[in-house]
C-alpha positions in Angstrom: 102.5 112.5 140.2 106.3 112.0 139.8 108.4 112.2 136.7 108.9 108.4 136.9 105.1 107.7 137.0 104.1 105.7 133.9 101.1 107.9 133.4 103.2 111.0 133.6 105.7 109.5 131.1 102.9 108.7 128.7 101.6 112.3 129.0 105.0 113.7 128.3 105.4 111.4 125.2 101.9 112.6 124.1 103.0 116.2 124.4 106.2 115.6 122.6 104.4 113.8 119.7 101.8 116.5 119.5 104.4 119.2 119.2 106.5 117.2 116.8 103.4 116.6 114.6 102.8 120.4 114.6 106.3 121.2 113.5 106.4 118.6 110.8 103.3 120.2 109.4 104.7 123.7 109.7 108.2 123.1 108.3 107.9 120.0 106.1 104.3 120.7 105.0 105.2 122.9 102.0 107.5 120.2 100.6 104.8 117.6 101.0 102.2 119.9 99.5 104.4 120.4 96.3 104.9 116.6 96.1 101.2 116.0 96.5 100.1 118.5 93.9 102.7 117.5 91.3 101.9 113.9 91.9 98.3 114.5 91.2 99.2 116.3 88.0 101.3 113.3 86.9 98.6 110.8 87.8 96.0 112.7 85.8 98.2 113.5 82.8 98.0 110.2 80.7 94.7 111.2 79.0 96.2 114.6 78.1 99.3 112.9 76.8 97.2 110.6 74.7 95.4 113.6 73.2 98.4 115.7 72.7 100.5 113.0 71.0 97.7 111.1 69.4 99.1 111.4 65.9 102.5 110.1 67.1 101.2 107.2 69.1 98.6 105.9 66.7 98.6 105.0 63.0 96.2 103.4 60.6 94.1 100.3 61.6 93.6 98.7 58.1 96.3 96.6 56.6 99.1 94.1 57.3 101.9 95.1 59.7 105.4 95.0 58.0 108.4 93.3 59.5 110.5 95.1 62.1 113.4 95.2 59.6 111.4 97.3 57.2 110.3 99.6 60.0 113.9 100.0 61.1 115.0 100.8 57.5 112.3 103.5 57.4 113.8 105.1 60.5 117.3 104.8 59.0 116.1 106.7 55.9 114.5 109.3 58.1 117.6 109.8 60.1 119.9 109.7 57.1 122.3 107.1 58.5 122.5 103.4 59.2 122.6 103.6 63.0 120.7 101.0 64.9 118.4 101.6 67.9 119.4 100.7 71.4 115.8 99.4 72.0 112.8 98.7 69.9 109.2 98.4 71.1 107.0 96.7 68.5 103.5 98.1 68.1 101.5 96.3 70.8 98.3 96.3 68.8 96.6 97.2 65.5 96.6 100.9 65.1 99.6 101.5 67.4 103.0 102.7 66.2 106.4 101.0 66.7 108.9 102.9 68.9 112.6 102.8 67.9 114.7 104.3 70.7 118.2 105.7 70.0 120.8 106.7 72.5 121.9 110.3 72.2 124.8 111.7 74.3 123.1 115.1 74.2 120.1 113.8 76.2 119.8 113.4 79.9 119.9 110.1 81.9 117.2 107.6 80.9 116.2 109.7 77.9 116.2 108.5 74.3 115.4 109.9 70.9 112.3 107.9 69.8 111.3 107.5 66.2 107.7 106.4 65.8 106.8 104.3 62.7 103.4 103.2 61.5 104.0 99.4 61.0 101.4 99.3 58.2 102.1 102.4 56.1 105.8 102.6 57.1 105.4 106.3 57.7 107.3 108.1 60.5 104.6 109.5 62.7 106.8 111.2 65.3 110.3 112.1 66.5 110.6 113.1 70.1 112.3 112.4 73.4 111.0 109.7 75.6 111.9 109.0 79.2 112.5 105.7 81.1 111.1 102.3 81.1 107.6 103.6 81.0 108.5 105.6 77.9 106.7 108.8 78.8 106.6 111.7 76.4 107.9 115.3 77.0 104.7 116.5 78.8 104.7 113.8 81.4 108.5 113.8 81.6 108.5 117.5 82.6 105.8 116.8 85.3 107.7 113.8 86.5 111.0 115.8 86.8 109.2 118.5 88.7 107.6 116.0 91.0 110.9 114.3 91.8 113.4 117.2 91.8 111.7 120.5 91.0 113.6 120.5 87.6 116.8 121.2 89.6 118.6 117.9 89.1 120.2 116.0 92.0 120.0 119.0 94.3 116.2 119.2 93.8 115.9 115.5 94.7 116.5 116.5 98.3 113.1 118.1 98.4 111.2 115.0 97.5 113.4 112.8 99.8 112.7 115.3 102.6 108.9 115.1 102.0 108.9 111.2 101.7 111.2 110.9 104.8 108.8 112.8 107.1 105.4 111.9 105.6 105.2 108.4 107.2 106.2 109.9 110.6 103.5 112.6 110.2 100.9 109.9 109.3 101.8 107.4 112.0 102.1 110.3 114.6 98.7 111.6 113.7 97.3 108.1 114.0 98.7 107.8 117.5 97.4 111.2 118.5 93.9 110.2 117.3 94.1 107.0 119.4 95.1 109.0 122.4 92.4 111.7 122.2 89.6 110.2 120.0 87.0 110.8 122.8 87.8 114.4 123.3 87.9 115.0 119.5 84.3 113.9 119.2 83.2 116.6 121.5 84.8 119.4 119.5 82.5 121.8 117.6 82.5 125.2 116.0 86.0 126.4 114.8 87.5 123.6 116.8 85.7 121.0 114.6 88.5 121.5 112.1 90.8 119.6 114.4 88.3 116.7 114.5 88.0 116.7 110.7 91.8 116.9 110.3 92.2 113.9 112.6 89.5 111.8 111.0 90.7 112.4 107.4 94.3 111.7 108.5 93.0 108.4 110.0 91.3 107.4 106.7 94.4 108.3 104.6 97.1 107.0 107.0 97.7 103.7 105.1 97.9 105.5 101.8 100.2 108.1 103.1 102.6 105.5 104.6 102.5 103.7 101.2 103.4 107.0 99.4 106.3 107.6 101.7 107.7 104.0 101.6 107.6 103.6 97.9 108.7 107.2 97.3 111.8 106.6 99.4 112.9 103.8 97.1 113.5 106.5 94.4 115.4 108.8 96.7 119.1 109.5 96.4 120.3 108.7 99.9 117.6 106.5 101.6 117.0 104.8 98.3 120.7 103.6 98.2 120.3 102.2 101.7 117.1 100.4 100.8 118.7 98.9 97.7 121.7 97.6 99.7 119.3 96.1 102.3 117.2 94.4 99.7 120.3 93.0 98.1 121.7 91.7 101.4 118.4 90.0 102.2 118.0 88.5 98.7 115.1 90.7 97.8 116.6 92.0 94.5 114.5 91.5 91.4 116.1 88.9 89.0 117.0 90.0 85.5 118.0 87.9 82.5 121.8 88.1 82.2 123.1 89.1 78.8 126.7 88.0 79.6 127.6 85.1 77.3 130.4 83.8 79.6 128.8 84.4 83.0 125.0 83.9 82.7 124.3 84.1 86.5 121.2 86.1 87.1 122.1 89.7 88.0 120.1 92.0 90.3 117.7 94.2 88.5 116.9 97.8 89.2 113.1 98.4 89.3 113.8 102.1 88.8 115.2 101.7 85.4 112.9 104.4 84.2 115.4 106.8 85.9 118.4 105.3 84.0 119.0 104.9 80.3 120.3 102.2 78.0 123.4 104.1 77.1 125.5 101.3 75.8 126.5 101.3 72.1 124.9 98.7 69.8 127.1 96.0 68.3 127.9 96.9 64.7 127.4 93.3 63.3 123.6 93.4 63.8 121.4 93.4 60.8 117.8 94.9 60.8 116.4 91.3 60.2 117.9 90.2 63.5 115.2 92.2 65.4 112.5 90.0 63.7 114.5 86.9 64.6 114.8 88.1 68.2 111.1 88.8 68.4 110.2 85.4 67.0 112.6 83.6 69.4 111.2 85.5 72.4 107.6 84.5 71.4 108.7 80.9 71.1 110.3 81.1 74.5 107.0 82.1 76.1 107.0 85.9 76.2 103.3 86.5 75.4 102.7 90.1 76.5 101.6 92.5 73.8 104.2 95.1 75.1 107.8 94.0 74.5 111.1 95.8 74.4 113.9 94.3 72.3 117.5 95.4 73.2 120.3 94.3 70.9 123.8 93.3 72.2 126.1 96.1 73.1 129.2 94.1 72.3 130.1 90.7 70.8 130.2 89.2 74.3 126.6 90.2 75.0 123.3 88.5 74.2 120.0 90.1 73.1 117.5 90.9 75.8 113.8 90.8 75.2 111.6 91.9 78.1 107.9 92.1 78.7 107.0 95.7 79.8 103.3 95.3 80.6 103.2 96.4 84.2 99.5 96.4 84.6 97.5 93.6 86.3 98.3 90.8 85.8 102.0 91.9 85.7 104.0 90.7 82.7 107.7 91.4 83.1 109.4 88.2 82.0 112.7 88.4 80.2 114.8 86.2 78.0 118.5 86.6 76.9 119.2 85.3 73.3 122.4 84.2 71.7 123.3 86.8 69.0 123.9 84.1 66.3 121.6 81.2 67.1 118.9 83.1 69.0 118.9 80.3 71.5 117.8 81.2 75.0 120.9 81.7 77.2 119.0 83.0 80.3 115.4 83.6 81.3 113.5 85.0 84.2 109.8 84.4 85.0 107.9 86.8 87.2 105.9 83.9 88.6 109.0 82.5 90.2 110.2 85.8 91.7 110.6 85.9 95.5 107.5 87.5 97.1 109.6 90.4 98.3 110.6 91.2 94.7 107.0 90.9 93.5 105.7 93.2 96.2 108.5 95.7 95.4 107.5 95.6 91.7 103.8 96.0 92.5 104.4 98.8 95.0 106.4 100.8 92.5 103.9 100.3 89.7 101.0 101.2 92.1 102.8 104.4 93.1 103.2 105.3 89.4 99.6 104.6 88.7 100.1 101.9 86.2 99.2 98.7 88.0 95.5 99.0 87.7 95.3 101.7 85.1 92.7 104.4 85.4 91.3 103.1 88.7 94.8 103.2 90.2 95.3 106.7 89.0 92.0 108.0 90.3 92.5 106.4 93.8 96.0 107.8 94.2 94.9 111.2 93.0 92.1 111.1 95.6 94.6 110.3 98.4 96.9 113.1 97.2 93.9 115.5 97.2 93.1 114.4 100.7 96.7 115.1 101.7 96.4 118.6 100.3 93.3 119.1 102.4 95.0 117.8 105.5 97.8 120.4 105.0 95.4 123.2 104.4 93.5 122.4 107.6 96.8 122.1 109.5 97.8 125.6 108.5 94.4 126.9 109.3 94.6 125.5 112.8 98.1 126.9 113.2 96.9 130.4 112.0 94.1 130.3 114.5 96.5 129.3 117.3 98.8 132.3 116.4 95.9 134.7 116.5 94.6 133.4 119.8 97.9 132.9 121.6 98.7 135.2 124.5 101.9 133.5 125.6 104.2 131.0 123.9 102.6 130.3 120.5 104.5 127.2 119.6 106.0 125.5 122.6 109.2 123.5 122.3 109.6 119.7 122.0 112.8 119.9 124.2 110.9 120.8 127.3 108.8 117.6 127.7 111.8 115.6 126.4 114.0 116.9 129.2 111.4 115.8 131.8 111.3 112.2 130.6 113.0 109.4 132.6 116.6 108.6 131.6 115.6 105.3 130.0 113.0 106.9 127.8 115.4 109.6 126.8 118.1 107.1 125.8 115.5 105.0 123.9 114.3 108.0 121.9 117.9 109.1 121.2 118.8 105.6 120.0 115.7 105.5 117.8 116.4 108.9 116.3 120.0 108.0 115.5 118.9 104.7 113.9 116.4 106.6 111.8 118.9 109.2 110.9 121.4 106.6 109.6 118.7 104.8 107.6 117.1 108.0 106.2 120.0 110.5 106.0 117.9 113.4 104.8 115.5 112.9 107.7 118.5 112.6 110.1 120.0 115.8 108.8 116.8 117.8 109.0 116.0 116.4 112.4 119.4 117.5 113.7 118.7 121.0 112.4 115.3 121.0 114.1 116.7 119.7 117.4 119.3 122.5 117.5 116.8 125.2 116.7 114.3 123.8 119.2 116.9 123.4 121.9 118.0 127.0 121.4 114.4 128.2 121.7 114.0 126.3 124.9 117.3 127.7 126.3 116.3 131.3 125.5 112.9 130.7 127.0 114.4 129.3 130.3 117.0 132.2 130.4 114.3 134.8 129.9 112.1 133.2 132.5 115.0 133.1 135.0 115.7 136.8 134.4 112.1 137.7 134.9 112.0 135.7 138.2 115.2 137.4 139.5 113.9 140.9 138.6 110.7 140.1 140.5 112.6 139.0 143.6 114.8 142.1 143.4 111.8 144.4 143.4 
């Protein structure tokens, strides 16, 4: 069989893929494991957050809710000044509290100081930091920061981007390996049955793992920027109601607003009663969701923005921009008219966060994450057994079968690797490091083999 034989080329590609899959598990596995475990903690934390902050989130259930103006004045008395919030979330239901969110230069990006007010008793029930569009409280904020960046800021974000960049390759590579050797896998028994179980579970989870990877990359620092530019170029950006009173063209909206804050100052000419006027105008304009966020103008040239923030199913994320004096609608977006690409992006992000279908969503994603942890554990178990049983080269190089491929196959693989590296820079950088190390290992192996052969001939 020659090197140009199609069967031999397929065999070499299989060997390359098998070894690459092994190395992804060995070197990227720890990062994926941390992401999976911290993701499970985040998904399962809402009930704990509800219990821990119950007195903050909930008030009395008997009585008549007071106007937002009165609730805002309660917060002003509590704070000891007349500052206005940068956003207000009216109580979505009887027994819930209203959230008044204040920008604070001492807080991090997307963080606000939130004053919680019982709309019936006008009592302040809580004063804490909340994070992002989802408004998570300190417990879940800490878990979220650990999941995304190991509490290390932008430097730590490289870990999650590394995990997300390689996860889809590991999942699809495992799927191809299963297709190639599914018959031989069925015959495995004893200690080797772990390989069959690993392959079977990977097959079951493959779609979910690719989903985790794809949606996780949209939050990433480098690949996420490329994805945002691509979506904007293709017209896939999510519309948002423009608050510009002169230019009311719809502007692109960032679905990851939970990772950015409303840091603009509030216009000083706003009165507390204007929040009630904005709420009434938004309701008349058709915003029917129970969960709303009211954002006052940041300057005289800006309009109010009122947005639905109920991202469960059915999704309610319509927005209106309101003139600061007349409260007339100056711009409006309706989720029903969004492009399908924008809708799928919105649903994908919310599904990843476990909010689209509530508890069912959270349980399903947690089960996928638990399955991923099991896959990694089985992978390391197989690697350990291989180390103990190996008598020669324990982990062969990828460079060896690559070098034996036909030139056309080599060039195709190189072109694909370069394209992936440009699209996913963290993957490209780590792949370059891997290639250098693997090539050096192969070179050392060939050199040592050559020396051994020469010594044998001399003797």
